[in-house]
Backbone as a printed PyTorch tensor [residue, N CA C, xyz], in Angstrom:
tensor([[[  6.0230, -12.7840,  14.2110],
         [  5.6160, -11.9610,  12.8620],
         [  5.3000, -12.8100,  11.0920]],

        [[  4.5060, -12.2630,  10.9440],
         [  3.8570, -12.9360,   9.4570],
         [  4.1450, -12.1030,   8.1950]],

        [[  4.2990, -10.6840,   8.5710],
         [  4.2610,  -9.7210,   6.9110],
         [  5.0410,  -8.2310,   7.4120]],

        [[  5.5150,  -7.5240,   6.8360],
         [  5.6660,  -6.5590,   6.7730],
         [  5.2870,  -5.6050,   5.6380]],

        [[  4.6280,  -4.2060,   6.8960],
         [  3.3660,  -3.5070,   6.1520],
         [  4.6240,  -2.7010,   4.7860]],

        [[  3.5840,  -2.6600,   3.5290],
         [  4.3790,  -2.0890,   2.7430],
         [  3.8370,  -0.6660,   2.5780]],

        [[  2.9840,  -0.8260,   2.2770],
         [  2.2610,   1.0860,   2.1370],
         [  0.5980,   0.6610,   2.7890]],

        [[  0.0350,   2.5250,   2.6990],
         [ -1.4930,   1.7990,   3.4170],
         [ -1.9710,   2.5220,   1.9050]],

        [[ -2.9800,   1.9420,   1.8030],
         [ -3.6500,   2.6020,   0.2420],
         [ -5.2960,   3.1930,   0.4020]],

        [[ -5.3250,   4.3200,  -0.2510],
         [ -6.3050,   5.1980,   0.2430],
         [ -7.1340,   5.2920,  -1.3360]],

        [[ -8.3710,   4.5750,  -0.9630],
         [ -9.3690,   4.8970,  -2.0110],
         [ -9.5960,   6.8660,  -2.7600]],

        [[ -9.8660,   6.7660,  -3.8490],
         [-10.2100,   8.0670,  -4.2960],
         [-10.3310,   8.0900,  -5.6920]],

        [[-10.9810,   9.4840,  -6.4420],
         [-11.1050,   9.5970,  -7.6210],
         [-10.5080,   9.8700,  -8.7850]],

        [[ -9.2290,  10.7920,  -8.2200],
         [ -8.0450,  10.7290,  -8.8640],
         [ -6.7750,  10.6230,  -8.2510]],

        [[ -5.8850,   9.4810,  -8.4890],
         [ -4.7310,   9.3570,  -7.8060],
         [ -3.8480,  10.0630,  -7.6280]],

        [[ -3.7730,  10.9370,  -8.7540],
         [ -2.3970,  11.8490,  -9.6100],
         [ -2.9160,  13.3270,  -8.4340]],

        [[ -4.0740,  13.6660,  -8.2170],
         [ -4.2640,  14.9450,  -7.6550],
         [ -4.2750,  14.5840,  -5.9480]],

        [[ -4.7020,  13.0860,  -5.3800],
         [ -4.5500,  12.9850,  -4.2980],
         [ -2.9880,  12.5520,  -3.8830]],

        [[ -1.9730,  12.1030,  -4.9400],
         [ -1.1000,  12.1220,  -4.2380],
         [ -0.1940,  13.2840,  -4.0380]],

        [[ -0.3610,  14.6470,  -5.2250],
         [  0.3940,  15.5490,  -5.2140],
         [ -0.3080,  16.1890,  -4.0360]],

        [[ -1.3080,  16.2600,  -3.2150],
         [ -1.7570,  16.8950,  -2.3540],
         [ -0.9280,  16.3710,  -1.0610]],

        [[ -0.6620,  14.8980,  -0.9950],
         [ -0.0690,  13.9900,   0.1410],
         [  1.3790,  14.6280,  -0.0580]],

        [[  1.5870,  14.4880,  -1.2180],
         [  3.5850,  15.1500,  -1.4280],
         [  3.5510,  16.6470,  -0.7550]],

        [[  2.5220,  17.4230,  -0.9970],
         [  2.7810,  18.5680,  -0.8720],
         [  2.5580,  18.5700,   1.0210]],

        [[  2.0580,  17.8220,   1.4030],
         [  1.7010,  17.8710,   2.5580],
         [  2.6610,  17.1650,   3.9620]],

        [[  2.9870,  15.7230,   3.0240],
         [  4.1570,  15.4520,   4.2080],
         [  5.3360,  15.5120,   3.2040]],

        [[  5.7080,  15.6690,   2.1560],
         [  7.0630,  15.5190,   1.4450],
         [  7.3260,  14.1410,   0.2590]],

        [[  7.8250,  13.7650,  -0.0890],
         [  8.3280,  12.2670,  -0.3900],
         [  8.0050,  12.6790,  -2.0750]],

        [[  8.6450,  11.4780,  -2.4080],
         [  8.6580,  11.8130,  -4.0740],
         [  7.2360,  10.9230,  -4.6750]],

        [[  6.3490,  11.2280,  -5.7710],
         [  5.5400,  10.3750,  -6.1420],
         [  5.7360,   9.5100,  -7.6140]],

        [[  5.2530,   8.5830,  -7.6800],
         [  5.3880,   7.6400,  -8.4360],
         [  7.2970,   7.3570,  -8.4370]],

        [[  7.8970,   7.2900,  -7.6800],
         [  9.2670,   6.6730,  -7.7690],
         [  8.8710,   5.0130,  -8.4030]],

        [[  9.8340,   4.6600,  -8.9880],
         [  9.8140,   3.6530,  -9.7770],
         [  9.7340,   2.4540,  -8.4750]],

        [[  9.2880,   0.9440,  -8.3740],
         [  9.3210,   0.6510,  -7.3100],
         [  8.6700,  -0.8570,  -7.6910]],

        [[  9.2920,  -2.1140,  -8.0330],
         [  8.9190,  -3.1560,  -8.6770],
         [  7.5830,  -3.5870,  -8.2270]],

        [[  7.3580,  -2.9850,  -6.7770],
         [  6.1840,  -4.0240,  -6.3650],
         [  4.8630,  -3.2400,  -7.0680]],

        [[  4.7850,  -2.2670,  -7.3950],
         [  3.8580,  -1.6580,  -8.0400],
         [  3.3440,  -0.9400,  -9.3340]],

        [[  2.7390,  -1.1980, -10.3270],
         [  2.5540,  -0.8320, -11.6440],
         [  1.6630,   0.4400, -11.4680]],

        [[  2.2010,   1.4360, -11.9400],
         [  1.9200,   2.9710, -11.8950],
         [  1.0270,   3.0670, -13.0330]],

        [[  0.0370,   3.7290, -13.0080],
         [ -0.9470,   3.8280, -14.4440],
         [ -2.3570,   5.1280, -14.0560]],

        [[ -3.1250,   5.4890, -14.5750],
         [ -4.1040,   6.2420, -13.5120],
         [ -5.0620,   6.1050, -13.2440]],

        [[ -4.7600,   4.7080, -12.5030],
         [ -5.8510,   3.8190, -11.6010],
         [ -4.9770,   3.5350, -10.4500]],

        [[ -3.5480,   4.1870, -10.1410],
         [ -2.7730,   3.4900,  -9.4970],
         [ -1.6050,   4.5350,  -8.8860]],

        [[ -1.2960,   5.0980,  -8.2730],
         [  0.2210,   6.1450,  -7.5880],
         [  0.6060,   5.7310,  -6.5530]],

        [[  1.5540,   6.3030,  -6.2560],
         [  2.6230,   6.1100,  -4.9510],
         [  2.7930,   7.5530,  -4.5350]],

        [[  3.2260,   7.2930,  -3.3950],
         [  4.2380,   8.3820,  -2.5280],
         [  5.0480,   7.6860,  -1.7530]],

        [[  6.6250,   7.9530,  -1.6630],
         [  7.2090,   7.2850,  -1.0450],
         [  7.7610,   8.4690,  -0.3170]],

        [[  7.5510,   8.8030,   1.1990],
         [  7.8760,   9.5620,   2.0050],
         [  9.3850,   9.4980,   2.8640]],

        [[ 10.1650,  10.6610,   3.0070],
         [ 11.4100,  10.5000,   3.5540],
         [ 11.4180,   9.8680,   4.5950]],

        [[ 10.4420,   9.4130,   5.4790],
         [ 10.2260,   8.6090,   6.4820],
         [  9.9540,   7.0300,   6.3830]],

        [[ 10.2260,   6.8520,   4.8130],
         [  9.9700,   5.3310,   4.4040],
         [  8.6600,   4.7850,   4.0510]],

        [[  8.0560,   5.9490,   4.7620],
         [  6.3460,   4.9660,   4.9210],
         [  5.7470,   5.1650,   3.5200]],

        [[  5.1950,   4.2840,   3.0080],
         [  4.4430,   4.7830,   1.3600],
         [  2.9530,   4.3900,   1.6940]],

        [[  2.7700,   5.4880,   0.7150],
         [  0.9960,   5.7070,   0.6110],
         [  1.0120,   5.3910,  -1.0930]],

        [[ -0.2450,   4.9340,  -0.9780],
         [ -0.7220,   4.4760,  -2.2120],
         [ -2.2930,   4.9010,  -2.5930]],

        [[ -2.7490,   5.0360,  -3.5620],
         [ -3.6720,   6.0860,  -4.0570],
         [ -4.5490,   5.0980,  -5.3240]],

        [[ -5.5700,   4.6410,  -4.7990],
         [ -6.1030,   3.6850,  -5.5290],
         [ -7.3560,   4.2370,  -6.4300]],

        [[ -7.9290,   4.2950,  -7.3580],
         [ -8.9010,   4.7700,  -7.8710],
         [ -9.8310,   3.8570,  -8.2410]],

        [[-11.2630,   4.7150,  -7.6800],
         [-12.2610,   3.7970,  -7.6210],
         [-13.6470,   4.1200,  -8.3380]],

        [[-13.9660,   3.7190,  -9.1600],
         [-15.3790,   4.1320, -10.0930],
         [-15.9170,   4.5900,  -9.3510]],

        [[-16.9380,   5.5450,  -9.3900],
         [-18.0780,   6.1430,  -8.8820],
         [-17.5220,   6.2490,  -6.9490]],

        [[-16.5830,   6.6940,  -6.7490],
         [-16.0900,   6.8170,  -5.6420],
         [-16.9490,   7.9240,  -4.7120]],

        [[-17.2900,   7.6740,  -3.6840],
         [-17.9220,   8.3440,  -2.3860],
         [-16.9810,   8.4570,  -0.9970]],

        [[-16.9790,   9.7270,  -1.3270],
         [-15.8290,   9.9410,   0.0410],
         [-16.1770,   9.9130,   1.4270]],

        [[-15.5850,   9.6140,   2.5110],
         [-16.1300,   9.2980,   3.8160],
         [-17.0700,  10.9930,   4.2160]],

        [[-18.1150,  10.5720,   5.1110],
         [-18.1450,  11.8070,   5.9080],
         [-18.0690,  11.1590,   7.8150]],

        [[-17.2710,  12.2580,   7.9640],
         [-16.6000,  12.1150,   9.3200],
         [-17.8500,  12.6570,  10.4320]],

        [[-18.3960,  12.1530,  11.4170],
         [-18.2690,  10.7270,  11.7070],
         [-19.2920,   9.8640,  11.2860]],

        [[-19.8830,   9.8280,   9.7940],
         [-20.9750,   8.8920,   9.7710],
         [-20.7540,   7.8790,   9.4840]],

        [[-21.2880,   6.6670,   9.7980],
         [-20.7920,   5.0490,   9.1750],
         [-21.1270,   5.0050,   8.1360]],

        [[-22.2160,   5.7440,   7.5410],
         [-22.6810,   5.2740,   6.4900],
         [-21.6400,   5.6190,   5.2050]],

        [[-20.9300,   6.0300,   5.5260],
         [-19.7110,   6.8440,   4.1290],
         [-18.7060,   7.1440,   5.4760]],

        [[-18.2200,   5.1940,   5.6490],
         [-16.8810,   5.1780,   6.6650],
         [-15.6400,   5.4580,   5.7490]],

        [[-14.5360,   5.4770,   6.5020],
         [-12.8740,   5.3130,   6.0320],
         [-13.0850,   4.4570,   5.2400]],

        [[-12.1210,   4.7270,   3.7140],
         [-12.0250,   3.7510,   2.8770],
         [-10.3770,   3.5970,   2.5560]],

        [[ -9.4050,   2.5860,   3.0400],
         [ -8.5330,   2.3430,   3.0660],
         [ -8.3860,   0.8150,   3.4140]],

        [[ -6.7760,   0.5050,   2.3300],
         [ -6.3620,  -0.8470,   3.1820],
         [ -4.8440,  -1.0840,   2.9910]],

        [[ -4.3670,  -2.0900,   3.6110],
         [ -3.2250,  -2.2290,   3.9010],
         [ -2.4970,  -3.0310,   3.0630]],

        [[ -1.6670,  -3.1550,   2.6340],
         [ -0.6750,  -3.7100,   1.8630],
         [  0.3730,  -4.6660,   2.7450]],

        [[  0.4770,  -5.4590,   2.8680],
         [  1.3330,  -6.6950,   3.6000],
         [  2.6000,  -7.0210,   3.0330]],

        [[  3.5650,  -6.9550,   2.5990],
         [  4.1510,  -8.3240,   2.3220],
         [  5.3320,  -9.2650,   2.6690]],

        [[  5.2500, -10.2410,   1.8980],
         [  5.5010, -11.9540,   2.9180],
         [  5.7260, -12.5370,   1.6050]],

        [[  6.7630, -13.4650,   2.2430],
         [  8.1090, -14.1960,   0.9510],
         [  6.8630, -15.3280,   0.4210]],

        [[  6.1650, -16.0900,   0.9080],
         [  5.2500, -17.1960,   0.8690],
         [  3.8760, -16.7030,   0.9570]],

        [[  2.8650, -16.9210,  -0.3200],
         [  1.5890, -16.3800,   0.4490],
         [  0.7590, -17.6420,   0.4880]],

        [[  0.8450, -18.4380,   0.4580],
         [  0.5520, -19.5900,   1.1620],
         [  0.6820, -20.0010,   2.0150]],

        [[  2.0950, -19.6990,   2.6620],
         [  2.2030, -19.7900,   4.2470],
         [  1.4730, -18.9110,   5.1410]],

        [[  1.5130, -17.3780,   4.0980],
         [  1.3830, -16.4140,   5.0800],
         [ -0.4200, -16.6050,   5.0970]],

        [[ -1.0650, -17.2280,   3.9310],
         [ -2.5630, -17.3150,   4.2110],
         [ -3.0560, -18.1220,   4.9490]],

        [[ -2.3500, -19.2640,   4.9770],
         [ -2.5980, -20.2690,   6.0560],
         [ -2.5050, -19.7470,   7.7540]],

        [[ -1.4500, -18.5450,   8.3430],
         [ -1.5590, -18.0310,   9.1360],
         [ -2.5020, -17.1270,   9.2350]],

        [[ -3.0170, -16.2320,   8.2660],
         [ -3.7410, -14.8710,   8.6200],
         [ -4.8810, -15.7120,   8.3460]],

        [[ -5.4510, -16.8110,   8.1230],
         [ -6.6470, -17.2790,   8.0940],
         [ -6.5070, -17.9270,   9.5530]],

        [[ -5.4650, -18.4760,  10.2900],
         [ -5.7860, -18.7730,  11.7170],
         [ -5.9290, -17.8080,  12.6200]],

        [[ -5.4120, -16.6530,  12.0360],
         [ -6.0250, -15.6120,  12.8290],
         [ -6.9200, -15.0200,  13.0070]],

        [[ -8.0360, -15.3880,  12.0440],
         [ -9.3710, -14.4760,  11.9970],
         [ -9.8260, -14.0680,  10.7580]],

        [[ -8.5440, -14.1740,   9.7860],
         [ -8.9850, -13.3100,   8.1990],
         [ -9.8550, -14.4650,   7.8870]],

        [[-10.4290, -13.4770,   6.7400],
         [-11.0670, -14.3130,   5.6780],
         [-10.8250, -13.9720,   4.3890]],

        [[-10.3280, -14.7290,   3.4970],
         [-10.0310, -14.9600,   2.3630],
         [-11.1670, -14.1910,   1.4500]],

        [[-11.4660, -13.1230,   0.4870],
         [-11.8380, -11.9950,   0.4290],
         [-11.8030, -12.5390,  -1.7160]],

        [[-10.4300, -12.6440,  -1.5920],
         [ -9.9520, -13.1020,  -3.5500],
         [ -8.7840, -13.5770,  -3.5950]],

        [[ -8.5490, -14.7670,  -3.8870],
         [ -7.5180, -15.3550,  -4.2030],
         [ -6.7330, -15.2320,  -5.3480]],

        [[ -7.4060, -14.4420,  -6.3820],
         [ -6.9170, -14.6200,  -7.5800],
         [ -6.7130, -15.5800,  -8.4410]],

        [[ -6.3590, -15.7990,  -9.4180],
         [ -5.9000, -16.6120, -10.5270],
         [ -5.1040, -17.5620, -10.6460]],

        [[ -4.0680, -17.1420,  -9.5940],
         [ -2.9120, -18.0310,  -9.2160],
         [ -1.6720, -17.6370,  -9.8670]],

        [[ -1.5010, -16.1150, -10.8360],
         [ -0.7320, -16.1470, -11.3620],
         [ -0.4320, -14.3020, -10.8560]],

        [[ -1.1000, -14.1230, -10.2410],
         [ -0.3670, -12.4890,  -9.5010],
         [ -0.1240, -12.2790,  -8.3090]],

        [[  0.5720, -11.3480,  -7.8260],
         [  1.4130, -11.5140,  -6.5270],
         [  0.6460, -11.2500,  -5.6060]],

        [[ -0.2750, -11.1840,  -5.6650],
         [ -1.3840, -10.6500,  -3.9820],
         [ -2.5710, -11.3960,  -4.1010]],

        [[ -3.3130, -11.3130,  -2.8970],
         [ -4.3830, -11.8420,  -2.3660],
         [ -5.0990, -11.1070,  -1.3800]],

        [[ -6.7890, -11.1100,  -1.5280],
         [ -7.1240, -10.3750,  -0.7260],
         [ -7.6470, -10.5980,   0.6820]],

        [[ -8.0200, -10.2030,   1.4070],
         [ -8.3800, -10.8200,   3.0980],
         [ -9.5710,  -9.7140,   3.4970]],

        [[-10.1200,  -9.9040,   4.5840],
         [-10.6320,  -9.0200,   5.8220],
         [-10.0860,  -9.7010,   6.8780]],

        [[ -9.7580,  -8.4880,   7.9150],
         [ -9.3240,  -9.1750,   8.9550],
         [-10.9650,  -9.3640,   9.8680]],

        [[-11.1200,  -9.5060,  11.2740],
         [-11.6440, -10.0940,  11.9910],
         [-13.3120,  -8.9320,  11.7240]],

        [[-12.6450,  -7.7220,  11.4260],
         [-13.6870,  -6.5880,  11.5120],
         [-14.1170,  -6.8190,  10.4060]],

        [[-13.7770,  -6.9880,   9.3170],
         [-14.2330,  -6.8220,   7.6330],
         [-13.1990,  -5.6730,   7.1940]],

        [[-12.3700,  -4.9830,   7.8300],
         [-11.5930,  -4.4030,   6.7400],
         [-10.8870,  -5.2210,   5.8400]],

        [[-10.5040,  -4.5680,   4.6560],
         [ -9.9200,  -5.1900,   3.7410],
         [ -8.2500,  -4.8910,   3.5710]],

        [[ -7.3960,  -6.1530,   3.5520],
         [ -6.3120,  -6.1890,   3.7040],
         [ -5.6270,  -6.9870,   2.5570]],

        [[ -4.3330,  -6.5600,   2.1470],
         [ -3.5160,  -7.3270,   1.0290],
         [ -2.5290,  -8.1590,   1.5130]],

        [[ -2.2160,  -9.7420,   1.0860],
         [ -0.9200,  -9.7410,   1.2050],
         [ -0.4780,  -9.9340,  -0.1700]],

        [[  0.9940,  -9.6620,  -0.3490],
         [  1.7760,  -9.2560,  -1.3030],
         [  2.7650,  -9.7310,  -1.8310]],

        [[  3.0000, -10.6560,  -2.9570],
         [  4.5920, -11.2680,  -2.5210],
         [  5.4530, -10.3890,  -2.5990]],

        [[  6.7020, -10.3300,  -1.8840],
         [  7.7240,  -9.3500,  -1.5020],
         [  8.8750,  -9.9860,  -3.0850]]])
């Protein structure tokens, strides 16, 4: 095992509206303080009773998916917690991932694509 699943992140236009929708749907606490994430107008979280965390990321000019139209595909990514970003990066690249954004070396996450092109983040735990 390389990482722990921290949350599933959904793109949207309004993070507060979508987080309240999912809270009403599945229960949980919106924007519970958590050192893993900064909360603002561009990012919200929902900690569910089952322990699963949904996060909501504002995307400028958001275009919603149209099921099952591949021209407007589903939009989400996974955040995966790791102890050591460099060590985890070596392992995911060996599995076939592609580094998309290494950042400037000061932030606690890096962005990758899986072999099919889906983005995911390794986040320092």
